[in-house]
N, C-alpha and C positions, 0 to 999 in steps of 0.2 A: 301720186298724181290722181286727182279725181276727174275722170273723164267718163261721162255717161255712155253706156252701150246701147240703151233703148230709150224710147220715149213714147208716151201716149197722150191723147187729147181727151179731155173730159169737161163736163159742165154741170151746173146745178143752180137751183133757186131755193131760197129759204125765207120764211116769214115768221116774225115773232114781235111781241111788243118791245123787246129789248134788242138794240142794235147788234151787240156782240152775239147773242143767241141766234139772231137771224143769219149772221155770217156762218156760225157753226152748222146751222141747218142746211145752208147752201153747200158747204163742204161735204156734209153727209150725203146730200143728193148727188154730188159729184163722185162720191165713193172714196174721198181722200181725207176724211175727218180724223182718222186714226194716225195720221202722219204728222211729224213736226216739220212744217213747211218753211223752207228758206227760199225767198224770192231771188231769182237771178235774172240777168239780162238776156239778150236775144240770140245767142249763138247755138246752133245745132252742131255738135261735134262731127267731124268726118266719120263716116261709116256707122253713124248712130241709126239704129233700126226703128222705124215707126211700127208700133204694134197696136193691136186693138185695145179699146178701153177696158174690156172685161179681162183680157190677159194682163194688162198693166196693173189694174187694181189688185189682182191676186198676188202680184209680186211685191207690193208695198206692205212691209211688216209694221204692226202696231208700234208706235214710238220711234220709228226710223226717221232719221234726218233725211228729208226728201226735198230735193231741189226742183223748182218749177218756175216757169214764166206764168204769172197769174194776172188775169184781168178781173177787176172787181168793181162793182157799182152798187149803189144802195140809195134808197129813198124812203122817206116816211110821208110822202105826199100821195094822197089817194089819186088813183088813175094815172099817175105819171109813168110813162113807159121808159124803162131803163134797159141798157144792153151792155154786155161784157163779151169781148171776142178776142180770140188768139188766132193769128194768121201764121201759116207755115210755108216756107219756100225751100225746096231742096235742089241742089245742083245735080246735073246728070253725072258728073264726075264725083262719086261718093267719097273720094279721098280728099275732097274740099269740104268746107263747112257751109251750112245753110243758115237761114234766119228765121226767127220767130218775132212776132210783134204782138203787143197787147193794145186793145182799143176799148174805150168806154164812151158811151154816148147816151143821149136822152132823145126820145121821140123818134127813134129809127127802128125800122123792122129788123128782124134777125138777118134777112137776106142782105140788106144794105150794110149793116154793121159788119157782117162776115166778109162781104166783098171788099170793104174798106181795109179790114185787118189783113186780108190775103194780099191786097194790093200793096200795103205797107211793107210786108215781109218780102214780097217778090221784087219790089223796087229796090230795097236795100241790097238784096242778093244781086240783082241785075247790075247795080252800080259797081259792085266789087268784081264782077265778072267782065266788065267793060262792054256790056251790051248797050248799044245806042238806041234811045227811044225818046219819045216826046212825053215828058212828065205830065203835061196838061191833058193828055188823051184819057178817054174813059178806060176803066179797068178791063173791059172786054177786048178793047183794041190793044192795050199793052200786053195782056195775057197772050194774045196771038203772036205778037212780036217776040216775047220771051220764049215761047214754045218753039217758034220757027228758028230761033237762034241755035237750038240744039243744046244749049247750056243749062237750061232749067227744066228739070224733069217732072217736078210735082209741086203744086200749090194747093192748099186747102185751108179751111178755117173751122173753128168750133165756136159757136155763139149761143149765149143764153139771154133771153129777154123775159121781162115780166112787167106787169103793171102794179103800182103801189096800191095798197089797201088801207082804208080808213083805220086809224089807230094802231097800225102795225109798221114795223120796218120790213122792207123787202130788199133782199140782197141777191145779186146774181154774180156768179163766178164762171170763168172759163179758164182752163189751165192746160199747159203742156208740161207734163210731169216726167222727169228724168228718172231712169232706173240705172243704178250704178253697177250692179253685179260685180 
């Protein structure tokens, strides 16, 4: 059974005249270029520990099959603002599972994209925990309801934004990377 024991969040940006090389440089900036990345969906396993980016990168071995939730966005348009964000929501009861979300946007600040990704993850978790809330409310209001329920203990996001440059591909990535141990 493959159940991750740890996870970390990371982000990066890359620019190059070639689209693929731009993606590679974004992975390098995120510190995960040496892994064979396999994208997975949105579940944080029960009792999975959130660790720092630096500690996580040190644990990924070159060539290792590495599972992650990856948000990726790219442009070759000069001055176009792009964002990639991953949101995280963990339940208070760590024997239950949490959620991750990936979000990609154009023209949004890192703060706005990050809040949206965090809101997505927290909303998915809240619906599985039976927390009643108004889905049309702003993230700040929902966050208060979620925290006051006592069922959601942590939400956060990692976001990378960048503006496109003339004659170059610009790629942004944000990732929640799982460590198997």
